[in-house]
C-alpha positions in Angstrom: 0.0 0.0 0.0 2.8 2.4 -0.9 0.6 4.9 -2.7 -2.9 4.2 -1.5 -3.0 7.2 0.8 -2.3 9.6 -1.9 -4.5 7.9 -4.4 -7.3 7.9 -1.9 -6.9 11.6 -1.3 -6.8 12.1 -5.1 -10.1 10.3 -5.7 -11.7 12.2 -2.9 -11.0 15.5 -4.6 -11.5 14.0 -8.2 -14.3 11.5 -7.8 -15.0 11.5 -11.6 -11.5 10.4 -12.5 -12.2 6.7 -13.3 -8.5 5.9 -14.0 -7.6 7.0 -10.5 -10.3 4.7 -9.0 -8.8 1.9 -11.1 -5.3 2.5 -9.8 -6.5 2.7 -6.2 -8.3 -0.6 -6.7 -5.1 -2.2 -7.9 -3.3 -1.0 -4.7 -6.0 -2.5 -2.5 -5.9 -5.8 -4.5 -2.2 -6.0 -4.1 -2.7 -5.5 -0.3 -5.3 -8.4 -0.2 -8.2 -6.1 0.5 -10.4 -7.4 -2.3 -13.7 -5.9 -1.0 -12.2 -2.3 -1.2 -10.7 -3.2 -4.5 -14.0 -4.3 -6.0 -15.6 -1.1 -4.8 -12.9 1.0 -6.6 -13.3 -1.2 -9.8 -17.0 -0.5 -9.8 -16.3 3.2 -9.6 -13.8 2.9 -12.4 -16.5 1.4 -14.7 -15.4 1.1 -18.4 -11.8 2.0 -17.5 -11.5 -1.2 -15.5 -12.9 -3.2 -18.4 -10.5 -1.5 -20.8 -7.3 -2.0 -18.8 -8.1 -5.6 -17.8 -8.3 -6.4 -21.5 -5.4 -4.3 -22.6 -1.7 -4.9 -23.0 -0.4 -1.5 -22.0 3.4 -1.0 -21.8 4.4 -0.7 -18.2 6.2 2.6 -18.6 2.9 4.2 -19.8 1.1 2.7 -16.8 3.7 3.9 -14.3 4.0 7.4 -15.9 0.2 7.8 -15.4 0.3 6.6 -11.8 3.4 8.8 -11.1 1.6 11.8 -12.5 -1.4 11.3 -10.2 0.9 10.8 -7.2 3.0 13.9 -8.0 -0.2 16.0 -8.3 -1.5 14.8 -5.0 1.8 15.1 -3.2 2.2 18.6 -4.4 -1.2 19.4 -3.0 -0.1 17.7 0.3 3.1 19.8 0.4 1.0 23.0 0.0 -1.3 21.9 2.8 1.7 21.2 5.0 3.2 24.6 4.2 -0.1 26.3 5.2 -0.1 24.3 8.5 3.4 25.3 9.3 2.6 29.0 8.5 -0.5 28.8 10.7 1.6 27.2 13.5 4.3 29.9 13.2 1.6 32.6 13.5 0.1 31.0 16.5 3.6 30.7 18.2 4.1 34.4 17.6 0.8 35.3 19.2 1.5 33.0 22.1 5.1 33.9 22.6 4.7 34.8 26.2 2.6 31.8 27.0 4.3 28.5 27.9 4.5 26.5 24.6 2.2 23.6 23.9 3.7 20.7 22.1 2.2 20.5 18.6 2.1 17.4 16.5 4.9 17.5 13.9 4.5 16.8 10.3 7.0 16.1 7.5 6.6 16.7 3.8 6.6 13.6 1.7 9.4 13.2 -0.7 8.7 12.8 -4.4 8.6 9.1 -5.3 11.0 8.1 -8.1 9.7 5.4 -10.5 11.9 3.3 -12.7 10.7 2.9 -16.3 11.0 -0.4 -18.2 10.0 -1.3 -21.7 7.4 -4.1 -21.7 7.7 -6.4 -24.7 4.3 -6.9 -26.1 3.5 -9.7 -28.5 0.4 -8.0 -29.8 2.5 -5.0 -31.1 3.6 -7.3 -33.9 0.1 -7.2 -35.2 0.1 -3.4 -34.9 3.2 -3.3 -37.0 1.5 -5.5 -39.6 -1.4 -3.0 -39.7 1.1 -0.1 -40.1 2.6 -1.9 -43.0 -0.8 -2.3 -44.6 -1.5 1.4 -44.0 1.7 2.3 -46.0 0.1 0.5 -48.9 -3.2 2.3 -48.3 -5.1 -1.0 -47.8 -6.0 -0.6 -44.2 -6.1 3.1 -43.0 -6.8 3.6 -39.3 -9.4 5.7 -37.6 -7.9 8.9 -36.1 -8.6 11.4 -33.4 -6.8 14.5 -32.2 -6.2 15.7 -28.7 -3.8 18.1 -26.9 -0.2 16.9 -27.1 0.6 18.5 -23.8 -2.3 18.3 -21.3 -3.1 20.9 -18.7 -1.3 20.6 -15.4 -4.4 19.1 -13.8 -5.0 16.6 -16.6 -3.5 13.1 -16.3 -2.9 12.5 -20.0 -4.1 11.5 -23.4 -4.2 7.8 -23.1 -6.8 7.5 -20.3 -9.2 9.6 -22.2 -8.9 7.3 -25.1 -9.4 4.1 -23.0 -12.5 5.5 -21.4 -14.1 4.9 -24.8 -12.5 1.6 -25.3 -15.7 -0.2 -26.2 -16.0 2.2 -29.2 -12.4 1.8 -30.4 -12.1 0.2 -33.8 -9.6 -2.6 -34.4 -7.0 -0.1 -35.6 -6.9 3.6 -34.5 -4.3 6.4 -33.9 -4.3 9.3 -31.6 -2.8 12.5 -32.9 -1.6 15.5 -30.9 -2.2 19.3 -31.2 0.2 21.7 -29.7 -1.0 24.5 -27.4 -0.8 28.2 -27.7 -2.3 29.6 -24.5 -5.9 28.4 -24.4 -5.8 27.4 -28.1 -5.0 24.1 -29.7 -3.2 24.4 -33.0 -4.4 22.5 -36.0 -2.2 21.4 -38.9 -1.8 18.7 -41.5 1.3 17.4 -39.8 0.0 16.6 -36.3 2.2 14.6 -33.9 1.5 10.9 -33.8 1.0 10.0 -30.2 -0.4 6.4 -29.8 -1.4 3.5 -32.0 -4.1 1.3 -30.6 -5.1 -2.1 -31.8 -7.8 -4.5 -30.6 -7.7 -8.3 -31.4 -10.6 -10.6 -31.8 -10.6 -11.4 -28.1 -11.0 -7.6 -27.3 -7.4 -7.2 -26.0 -6.0 -3.8 -26.6 -2.4 -3.3 -27.6 -0.9 0.1 -27.4 2.2 1.5 -29.1 3.6 4.9 -28.1 4.9 7.0 -31.0 7.4 9.8 -31.0 4.9 12.4 -29.9 4.0 10.5 -26.8 7.5 10.3 -25.4 7.0 13.3 -23.2 3.8 11.9 -21.6 5.0 8.3 -21.0 8.7 8.9 -20.7 9.2 5.8 -22.8 11.1 4.6 -25.8 8.9 5.4 -28.7 8.5 3.6 -32.0 8.6 5.2 -35.5 5.3 6.4 -37.0 6.7 7.5 -40.3 4.5 5.0 -42.1 1.4 6.8 -40.7 2.5 10.3 -41.8 0.8 10.3 -45.2 -2.6 8.9 -44.0 -2.6 11.2 -40.9 -2.0 14.2 -43.2 -4.8 13.1 -45.5 -7.1 12.7 -42.6 -6.3 16.2 -41.2 -6.8 17.7 -44.7 -10.2 16.0 -45.0 -11.4 17.3 -41.7 -10.5 20.9 -42.7 -12.3 20.6 -46.0 -15.3 19.1 -44.2 -15.3 22.0 -41.7 -15.4 24.5 -44.6 -18.2 22.7 -46.3 -20.2 22.4 -43.1 -19.9 26.1 -42.5 -21.1 26.9 -46.0 -24.1 24.6 -45.5 -24.9 26.2 -42.2 -24.8 29.7 -43.6 -27.0 28.7 -46.5 -29.6 27.0 -44.3 -29.7 30.1 -42.0 -30.5 32.4 -44.9 -32.8 30.1 -46.9 -34.3 27.9 -44.1 -33.4 24.7 -45.9 -30.4 22.6 -46.8 -28.8 23.2 -50.3 -30.2 20.8 -52.9 -26.7 20.1 -54.4 -23.1 21.1 -54.0 -23.3 23.4 -57.0 -25.8 25.6 -55.2 -23.0 26.6 -52.9 -20.5 27.5 -55.7 -22.6 29.9 -57.8 -21.4 33.3 -59.0 -21.7 36.4 -56.9 -23.8 37.0 -54.7 -24.5 33.3 -54.1 -20.8 32.3 -53.8 -21.1 30.7 -50.4 -17.9 28.9 -51.3 -15.3 30.5 -53.5 -14.8 27.3 -55.4 -14.8 23.5 -55.2 -12.6 20.5 -54.5 -13.3 17.0 -55.6 -13.2 15.9 -52.0 -15.9 18.4 -51.0 -18.1 17.5 -53.9 -17.7 13.8 -53.1 -18.6 14.1 -49.4 -21.6 16.5 -50.0 -24.3 13.8 -50.1 -23.0 11.9 -47.0 -22.8 15.2 -45.1 -26.3 16.2 -46.0 -27.5 12.9 -44.7 -25.9 13.6 -41.4 -27.3 17.2 -41.3 -30.8 16.0 -42.1 -30.6 13.5 -39.2 -29.8 16.2 -36.6 -32.7 16.8 -34.4 -34.3 13.4 -35.1 -34.8 11.0 -32.2 -31.9 8.7 -31.3 -28.3 8.8 -32.1 -27.4 9.9 -35.7 -26.2 7.0 -37.8 -22.8 6.9 -39.4 -22.5 8.7 -42.8 -24.2 6.8 -45.5 -20.8 6.7 -47.2 -19.6 4.1 -44.6 -21.4 1.4 -46.5 -20.2 2.9 -49.8 -16.6 3.1 -48.8 -16.5 6.8 -47.8 -16.2 8.1 -44.2 -14.3 10.7 -42.2 -12.3 8.2 -40.2 -12.6 9.9 -36.8 -12.9 8.3 -33.4 -15.2 7.1 -31.9 -18.0 7.0 -34.5 -16.5 7.9 -37.9 -18.0 11.4 -37.8 -16.3 14.6 -38.9 -13.8 15.9 -36.3 -14.8 19.5 -36.1 -18.0 19.9 -34.1 -18.0 23.7 -33.6 -18.7 26.2 -36.4 -15.8 28.1 -38.0 -15.4 31.7 -36.7 -13.1 34.6 -37.6 -11.6 36.2 -34.5 -9.8 39.6 -34.7 -7.6 40.9 -32.0 -7.2 44.7 -32.0 -4.4 44.6 -29.3 -2.1 42.1 -31.1 -3.1 42.9 -34.7 -4.1 39.3 -35.4 -6.9 37.6 -37.3 -7.6 33.9 -36.6 -9.8 31.2 -38.0 -11.0 28.9 -35.2 -13.4 26.1 -34.4 -14.2 26.1 -30.7 -10.8 26.3 -29.0 -9.0 24.9 -32.0 -7.0 27.5 -34.1 -6.6 26.7 -37.8 -4.9 30.0 -38.8 -3.5 33.1 -37.1 -2.6 35.9 -39.5 -1.0 39.4 -39.0 -3.4 42.2 -40.0 -3.4 46.0 -40.2 -6.2 47.8 -38.3 -7.5 51.2 -37.4 -7.1 51.2 -33.6 -10.4 52.4 -32.1 -11.7 53.0 -35.6 -12.0 49.3 -36.0 -15.2 48.5 -34.0 -15.5 45.8 -31.3 -18.4 43.5 -31.6 -19.9 40.7 -33.7 -20.4 40.6 -37.4 -20.7 38.1 -40.3 -19.4 37.9 -43.8 -22.2 39.3 -46.0 -20.3 39.6 -49.3 -17.3 37.9 -50.8 -15.8 39.6 -53.8 -12.8 38.9 -56.1 -11.1 42.1 -57.2 -13.3 44.6 -55.5 -14.2 47.5 -57.8 -12.9 45.5 -60.7 -9.2 45.7 -60.1 -6.5 43.8 -58.2 -4.3 47.0 -57.9 -6.8 49.1 -55.9 -6.8 49.9 -52.2 -8.7 46.7 -51.4 -6.3 44.3 -53.1 -7.4 41.0 -54.8 -10.1 39.9 -52.3 -12.7 41.6 -50.1 -15.1 40.3 -47.5 -17.7 42.8 -46.3 -18.8 42.6 -42.7 -22.6 42.6 -42.0 -23.5 45.0 -44.9 -21.5 47.7 -43.2 -18.6 50.0 -44.4 -16.1 47.6 -42.8 -14.4 44.8 -44.6 -11.5 42.4 -44.5 -9.5 43.0 -47.6 -6.0 42.9 -49.2 -3.6 45.8 -49.4 -0.5 47.0 -51.2 0.6 49.0 -48.2 2.6 46.2 -46.6 4.0 48.6 -43.9 0.5 49.0 -42.5 0.3 45.3 -41.5 0.7 45.2 -37.7 -0.1 48.9 -37.4 -3.1 51.1 -36.8 -3.3 53.0 -40.1 -6.6 52.1 -41.6 -9.9 53.9 -41.2 -11.4 50.9 -39.6 -11.1 48.0 -42.1 -8.9 44.9 -41.6 -6.0 44.8 -44.0 -4.2 41.6 -44.9 -1.3 40.4 -46.9 -2.1 39.1 -50.4 -1.4 35.4 -49.7 -3.2 35.5 -46.4 -6.4 37.2 -47.6 -6.6 34.9 -50.7 -6.4 31.8 -48.4 -8.9 33.3 -46.0 -11.3 34.0 -48.9 -11.3 30.2 -49.7 -11.3 29.1 -46.1 -14.3 31.0 -44.7 -17.7 30.7 -46.5 -20.2 33.6 -46.7 -22.2 33.9 -43.5 -19.2 33.0 -41.2 -19.3 34.8 -37.9 -16.7 37.5 -37.2 -15.9 38.7 -33.7 -13.6 41.6 -33.0 -12.1 41.8 -29.5 -9.1 42.9 -27.4 -6.3 40.6 -26.3 -8.1 37.4 -27.3 -5.5 35.9 -29.6 -1.8 34.8 -29.1 0.9 36.9 -30.8 2.5 33.9 -32.4 1.5 33.5 -36.1 0.1 30.1 -37.3 0.0 29.6 -41.1 0.9 26.4 -43.1 3.5 26.0 -45.7 0.9 24.7 -48.2 -2.1 27.1 -48.3 -5.7 26.0 -48.4 -6.9 26.6 -51.9 -10.1 25.8 -53.9 -10.7 25.7 -57.6 -12.5 29.0 -58.1 -15.9 29.5 -59.6 -16.2 32.1 -62.3 -18.2 35.3 -61.8 -17.1 36.3 -58.3 -16.5 40.0 -59.2 -19.3 42.5 -58.6 -19.2 45.1 -61.4 -22.6 46.5 -60.4 -21.3 48.0 -57.1 -18.6 50.5 -56.3 -17.4 49.7 -52.8 -16.6 52.5 -50.4 -15.3 50.6 -47.5 -13.4 52.5 -44.8 -10.0 51.8 -46.1 
């Protein structure tokens, strides 16, 4: 019972942490207290089932337990420091009174674990699946989580195993880096863990390079997964853009679009600036999911599952991004980001107008190629009007104004950034302007998001007088 005291205190303050209950149960079981162990296993619920049927490398297990113990011991040290401080204050107050012997206390020392590599015969099967993935014959299902968890979070692996019943036979956890409160999306996410389930339900786990910091273990190469992981990440981004276009169209017209082509018409119905074959191919399956929202029961998997087309995302094969796309503008840091929930897809530098750029909520009401018929004018090659106002997001040839407050209120962007944004955010996308809401670090990919443009996205019938 080396650690039961700290684990018991941990579950008292974190009663919803099923993994902690499981570890406490193992401590009781090793001590021969089976009744207490069974109680803990009941509280652990599906985590107990997952770990009893899994082949988890011992260093991952021990890293997780060490993390919980360190968190609880740090809280214990803080409690002890407070007690010592209180005792010192009492002694000062009672300095002229004969001292009363107080019970002593000693801070516990950090416990040092040794890490070993646990040979796992089931990992050979995982390697075989990786080899098949290289040939494109058996791609895994993916999910993405934070690579580095918050200080109060025990790690990535337990969150995956809590849904172990839903894990497919071959799945991979990818990792997103943090920037403040934001998680950073890219097409080259870290590969953290590979998980494989055999016919008996046993789960084998392989830590990849990106998981080394969490499990303090010897990782295995995931180079064979890089291509399929990148293709999955690209597919999720295209799906998010298409979902946003569908949402904007439905909000304005009160119905779903009848076909993909409805979203790619000339101005002013250019909800999307163009098309990709992937978007066109997924449209029918996505509409089937959209039409099932609000119906009773759990939405079924996309119809494409039976037809060989699905999004490949844990746990149910659905698209990864659940929150709508938004444009967030930061007046303090001169940044414009595209986000979904707390996931940041892009973070661009922009030029603003200081207090002339209004705070508040808007939406993209017009998307125009070559505003006022020219690419050399003050609005550059692209313009996106905000809520039928005189404010817009547009390009500029005044490169020195990027990062400064020189506009009359509009948002100026570099040519390559505004052209990518034009393709990335459909008409109707929400725009929020605030202060100090984005990190200063830029986040743009080497390969830009680009659609094959629809003709007729200029607007020769209107002369724009945005507040340049």
